[in-house]
C-alpha positions as CSV (number, residue, x, y, z in Angstrom):
1,M,23.6,-21.7,-69.4
2,D,24.2,-21.3,-73.1
3,L,24.9,-18.1,-75.1
4,K,21.2,-17.3,-75.3
5,E,20.7,-17.6,-71.6
6,A,23.7,-15.5,-70.6
7,K,22.8,-12.3,-68.9
8,I,25.1,-9.7,-70.4
9,V,25.0,-6.0,-69.6
10,Y,26.6,-3.3,-71.8
11,I,27.0,0.3,-70.6
12,D,28.0,3.0,-73.1
13,D,26.9,6.6,-73.5
14,N,27.2,6.4,-77.3
15,R,24.1,5.1,-79.1
16,F,26.2,4.1,-82.2
17,N,28.5,1.9,-80.1
18,I,25.5,0.2,-78.4
19,A,24.0,-0.6,-81.8
20,L,27.3,-2.0,-83.1
21,I,28.0,-4.3,-80.1
22,K,24.3,-5.3,-80.0
23,A,24.5,-6.4,-83.7
24,F,27.7,-8.4,-83.0
25,A,25.9,-10.0,-80.0
26,E,22.9,-10.9,-82.1
27,E,25.3,-12.8,-84.6
28,F,25.9,-15.3,-81.7
29,G,22.4,-15.3,-80.3
30,I,23.4,-13.2,-77.3
31,N,20.8,-10.9,-75.8
32,L,22.3,-7.7,-74.4
33,V,20.8,-5.5,-71.8
34,T,22.1,-2.1,-72.6
35,F,22.2,1.3,-70.8
36,L,23.2,4.8,-71.9
37,T,24.0,6.0,-68.4
38,A,26.3,4.6,-65.7
39,K,23.7,5.2,-63.1
40,E,21.0,3.1,-64.8
41,G,23.5,0.3,-65.5
42,L,24.7,0.2,-61.9
43,D,21.2,0.2,-60.5
44,Y,20.4,-2.8,-62.7
45,I,23.5,-4.7,-62.0
46,L,23.2,-4.4,-58.2
47,N,19.6,-5.5,-58.3
48,N,19.7,-8.4,-60.8
49,D,21.7,-11.5,-61.5
50,V,24.4,-10.7,-64.2
51,D,26.9,-13.0,-65.8
52,L,29.2,-10.5,-67.6
53,I,29.5,-6.8,-67.9
54,L,30.8,-4.9,-71.0
55,L,31.8,-1.4,-70.0
56,D,32.9,1.7,-71.9
57,Y,35.7,3.7,-70.3
58,M,34.7,7.3,-71.1
59,M,31.4,8.2,-69.6
60,P,30.1,11.5,-68.3
61,E,28.7,10.5,-64.8
62,M,31.6,8.2,-63.9
63,N,34.3,6.6,-66.0
64,G,34.6,2.9,-66.5
65,L,37.2,2.4,-63.7
66,E,35.1,4.2,-61.1
67,F,32.1,2.1,-62.3
68,A,34.0,-1.2,-62.1
69,K,35.2,-0.4,-58.6
70,V,31.7,0.1,-57.3
71,V,30.6,-3.1,-58.9
72,K,33.5,-5.2,-57.6
73,E,32.9,-3.9,-54.0
74,K,29.3,-5.2,-54.1
75,K,29.5,-8.2,-56.6
76,P,33.1,-9.1,-57.1
77,Y,32.3,-12.4,-58.8
78,I,30.9,-10.7,-62.0
79,P,33.6,-10.5,-64.8
80,I,34.0,-7.2,-66.5
81,I,35.4,-6.4,-69.9
82,M,36.3,-2.8,-70.6
83,I,35.9,-1.4,-74.1
84,S,37.9,1.7,-74.9
85,A,39.8,3.5,-77.6
86,F,42.4,4.4,-75.0
87,D,44.5,1.3,-75.2
88,D,47.7,1.8,-73.3
89,Y,49.6,0.0,-70.5
90,R,48.7,2.6,-67.8
91,L,44.9,2.2,-68.4
92,R,45.3,-1.7,-68.6
93,A,47.2,-1.5,-65.3
94,E,44.5,0.7,-63.6
95,A,41.8,-1.6,-65.0
96,K,43.5,-4.7,-63.6
97,K,43.9,-3.0,-60.2
98,V,40.2,-2.5,-59.8
99,G,39.3,-6.0,-60.8
100,I,38.5,-5.7,-64.6
101,E,39.2,-9.1,-66.1
102,D,39.7,-8.2,-69.8
103,F,40.2,-5.3,-72.2
104,L,38.6,-4.9,-75.7
105,P,40.2,-2.1,-77.7
106,K,38.1,0.0,-80.1
107,P,37.2,-0.1,-82.9
108,V,35.6,-3.4,-82.1
109,D,35.1,-5.9,-85.0
110,L,33.2,-9.2,-85.1
111,E,36.4,-11.3,-84.7
112,S,37.7,-9.4,-81.6
113,F,34.1,-9.6,-80.1
114,E,34.1,-13.4,-80.6
115,K,37.5,-13.8,-79.2
116,R,37.1,-11.6,-76.1
117,V,33.3,-11.9,-75.3
118,V,31.9,-15.1,-76.8
119,E,34.8,-17.3,-75.8
120,R,34.8,-16.0,-72.3
121,I,31.1,-16.8,-71.9
122,K,31.7,-20.3,-73.3
123,K,34.6,-21.1,-71.1
124,L,33.1,-19.7,-67.9
125,E,29.4,-20.6,-68.4
126,K,29.8,-23.7,-66.1
127,H,31.3,-21.7,-63.3
128,F,29.3,-18.4,-62.9
129,S,28.0,-17.9,-59.4
130,T,24.2,-17.9,-60.3
131,E,21.3,-20.0,-59.1
132,K,21.1,-21.9,-62.5
133,N,24.8,-22.9,-62.2
134,I,24.8,-24.2,-58.7
135,N,21.2,-25.4,-58.5
136,E,20.3,-23.8,-55.3
137,T,17.7,-21.3,-54.1
138,D,18.4,-17.6,-53.9
139,T,18.2,-17.8,-50.1
140,Q,20.7,-20.6,-49.9
141,I,23.1,-18.8,-52.2
142,S,22.8,-15.5,-50.1
143,I,23.5,-17.4,-46.9
144,Y,26.7,-18.9,-48.2
145,E,27.8,-15.7,-49.8
146,I,27.3,-13.8,-46.6
147,F,29.2,-16.4,-44.5
148,S,32.0,-16.6,-47.0
149,R,32.4,-12.8,-47.0
150,M,32.6,-13.0,-43.2
151,S,35.3,-15.7,-43.5
152,V,37.8,-13.7,-45.4
153,S,40.9,-13.5,-43.4
154,K,43.1,-10.3,-43.0
155,D,45.7,-11.5,-45.5
156,K,43.2,-12.2,-48.3
157,K,40.6,-10.5,-50.5
158,Y,37.2,-11.9,-51.3
159,K,38.4,-12.3,-54.9
160,N,41.0,-14.8,-53.7
161,I,38.3,-16.8,-52.0
162,L,36.2,-16.9,-55.3
163,N,39.2,-17.8,-57.3
164,V,40.0,-20.8,-55.0
165,A,36.4,-21.8,-55.1
166,T,36.1,-21.7,-58.9
167,I,39.4,-23.5,-59.4
168,S,38.2,-26.2,-57.0
169,K,35.0,-26.5,-58.8
170,I,36.8,-27.0,-62.2
171,L,39.0,-29.6,-60.8
172,A,36.2,-31.4,-58.9
173,S,34.0,-31.5,-62.0
174,K,36.6,-33.7,-63.8
175,V,36.8,-36.4,-61.2
176,K,33.3,-36.3,-59.5
177,D,29.7,-35.4,-60.5
178,K,28.1,-32.0,-60.8
179,E,26.6,-32.2,-57.3
180,Y,30.0,-32.7,-55.7
181,A,31.5,-29.9,-57.8
182,N,28.8,-27.5,-56.7
183,K,29.2,-28.6,-53.1
184,I,33.0,-28.0,-53.0
185,Y,32.5,-24.6,-54.7
186,K,30.6,-23.4,-51.6
187,A,32.5,-25.4,-49.0
188,S,35.9,-24.2,-50.2
189,M,35.1,-20.6,-49.6
190,F,35.8,-21.2,-45.9
191,Y,39.1,-23.0,-46.2
192,D,41.1,-20.3,-44.3
193,I,38.3,-19.1,-41.9
194,G,40.5,-20.2,-39.0
195,K,43.0,-17.3,-39.8
196,N,40.4,-15.0,-38.3
197,K,41.8,-16.2,-34.9
198,I,45.3,-15.3,-35.8
199,P,46.5,-11.7,-34.8
200,A,46.9,-9.5,-37.8
201,E,50.4,-8.5,-36.8
202,I,51.4,-12.1,-37.4
203,L,49.4,-12.7,-40.6
204,L,50.7,-9.5,-42.1
205,K,54.3,-9.7,-40.8
206,P,56.7,-9.0,-43.7
207,D,59.7,-10.5,-41.9
208,K,60.4,-14.3,-41.2
209,L,58.1,-15.8,-38.6
210,T,59.5,-17.0,-35.3
211,K,58.9,-20.7,-34.6
212,E,56.1,-19.8,-32.1
213,E,54.5,-17.5,-34.6
214,Y,54.6,-20.3,-37.3
215,E,53.0,-22.8,-35.0
216,L,50.2,-20.3,-34.4
217,I,49.7,-19.8,-38.1
218,K,49.6,-23.6,-38.6
219,A,46.8,-23.8,-35.9
220,H,44.4,-22.0,-38.3
221,T,43.6,-25.4,-39.7
222,T,42.3,-26.8,-36.4
223,F,40.6,-23.4,-35.6
224,G,38.8,-23.6,-38.9
225,Y,37.6,-27.2,-38.3
226,E,36.3,-26.3,-34.8
227,M,34.4,-23.3,-36.1
228,L,32.7,-25.3,-39.0
229,N,32.2,-28.9,-37.8
230,E,28.8,-28.4,-36.2
231,G,27.3,-27.0,-39.4
232,D,25.2,-28.5,-42.2
233,E,26.5,-30.8,-44.9
234,I,28.3,-28.0,-46.8
235,L,29.9,-26.7,-43.6
236,Q,31.0,-30.1,-42.6
237,M,32.8,-30.5,-45.9
238,A,34.2,-26.9,-45.3
239,A,35.5,-28.2,-41.9
240,I,37.3,-31.1,-43.5
241,I,38.9,-28.8,-46.1
242,A,40.0,-26.2,-43.4
243,L,41.6,-29.0,-41.4
244,N,43.3,-30.8,-44.2
245,H,44.2,-28.3,-47.0
246,H,47.9,-28.0,-45.8
247,E,48.4,-31.7,-45.8
248,R,50.9,-32.8,-48.4
249,Y,50.6,-35.9,-50.7
250,D,54.1,-37.1,-49.6
251,G,53.0,-36.9,-45.9
252,E,55.1,-33.9,-44.9
253,G,52.2,-31.5,-44.4
254,Y,50.2,-30.4,-41.3
255,P,48.5,-30.7,-38.9
256,R,48.3,-34.6,-39.0
257,K,51.0,-35.6,-41.6
258,L,48.4,-37.5,-43.6
259,K,49.7,-39.1,-46.8
260,G,48.3,-39.8,-50.3
261,D,44.6,-40.9,-50.3
262,E,44.5,-40.6,-46.5
263,I,43.9,-36.9,-47.3
264,P,40.3,-36.3,-48.2
265,L,39.8,-35.6,-51.9
266,C,38.1,-32.2,-51.2
267,A,41.2,-31.0,-49.4
268,R,43.6,-32.4,-52.0
269,I,41.7,-30.4,-54.6
270,V,41.6,-27.1,-52.6
271,A,45.3,-27.5,-51.8
272,I,46.1,-27.0,-55.5
273,A,43.7,-24.2,-55.8
274,D,45.0,-22.3,-52.7
275,V,48.7,-22.6,-53.6
276,F,48.1,-21.5,-57.2
277,D,46.0,-18.5,-56.2
278,A,48.5,-17.6,-53.5
279,L,51.5,-17.8,-55.9
280,V,49.9,-15.3,-58.3
281,S,48.8,-12.9,-55.6
282,K,51.0,-10.2,-54.0
283,K,51.9,-10.9,-50.4
284,V,53.4,-8.7,-47.8
285,Y,56.6,-10.7,-47.9
286,R,56.9,-11.1,-51.7
287,D,55.7,-10.0,-55.1
288,K,53.3,-12.1,-57.0
289,L,54.5,-14.6,-59.6
290,S,53.5,-14.8,-63.2
291,L,50.9,-17.3,-64.3
292,N,53.5,-19.3,-66.0
293,E,55.8,-19.4,-63.0
294,A,52.9,-20.5,-60.8
295,V,52.0,-23.3,-63.2
296,D,55.5,-24.5,-63.2
297,I,55.6,-24.7,-59.5
298,I,52.4,-26.8,-59.3
299,L,53.8,-29.2,-61.9
300,Q,57.1,-29.5,-60.0
301,E,55.1,-30.5,-56.9
302,R,53.3,-33.3,-58.6
303,G,53.5,-36.3,-56.3
304,K,55.2,-34.3,-53.6
305,Y,52.9,-31.6,-52.3
306,F,50.0,-32.5,-54.6
307,D,48.0,-35.5,-55.8
308,P,49.6,-36.3,-59.2
309,Q,46.2,-37.1,-60.8
310,L,44.8,-33.7,-59.8
311,V,48.0,-31.9,-61.0
312,D,47.4,-33.6,-64.4
313,I,43.8,-32.4,-64.4
314,F,44.9,-28.9,-63.4
315,Y,47.3,-28.7,-66.3
316,Q,44.7,-30.1,-68.8
317,N,42.4,-27.3,-67.7
318,V,44.9,-24.5,-67.1
319,D,43.7,-22.3,-70.0
320,E,40.3,-22.1,-68.3
321,I,41.9,-21.4,-65.0
322,R,44.1,-18.5,-66.4
323,L,40.9,-16.7,-67.4
324,L,40.3,-15.9,-63.8
325,Y,43.4,-13.9,-63.7
326,L,43.2,-12.0,-67.0
């Protein structure tokens, strides 16, 4: 997918704003689908493949935050950029809370449009969850999306699953071919499916776990393997990931204390993606870390928790990974 193929939707009740953004888009060969009402835009987005949404904040039917919340409940993988003249920290905080990835203050000029919109498309174009990106049929995509939604454990959100899958795909694309990267994208969505067999009161416990509770938590790896191993090729890779994503490169992980290359590559990749996403996510027992703090921890665990080669690849591509959390 290049800029001309990107499916970008812009919703704004102001015709002048639409004309302006459309003119900027045309400068880069981007074709915008535009709507003057939130209802029309929402109907289109929920019934069509969309790569990116540009969204005004102040609209009569529902504001941009309300609109984004509906979209993220139905299609959480679509990035949203909010465009607004109200540029203050409270609005940005509320926007981030509902899943809006970026913020473009008005008045918009060509330079800011290129920086926020064009560059995001260029950097994420290989990783959008569309048929063209993953080279599968609509039916196959729907099946894996439905199953991955069902696999979300009580201590995670679907966005966490998508972030882990996307980071895994980024890393895999640097060490293997496109087919492998697409395969791990889908398979990695099930890495924590075994947690669905762990009681919520243990998964969400804010206090220190007892030894027995921790052993039960660790068992989610084998639970996941047993749930997935009889499936198709994708689910068999998912089973391998589920079983091995808590193994450590230095041999101190679980459940089998595998070491180095004994750990399957797909699991070594997902281990980095899982830990990074966990570090920058709020947990019941701690606040989330900053992106810089999380990156530092990944680097510190090079050759200990993580495959050193994969850590180097992670760091070389960290700017692209950061975009998932903006």
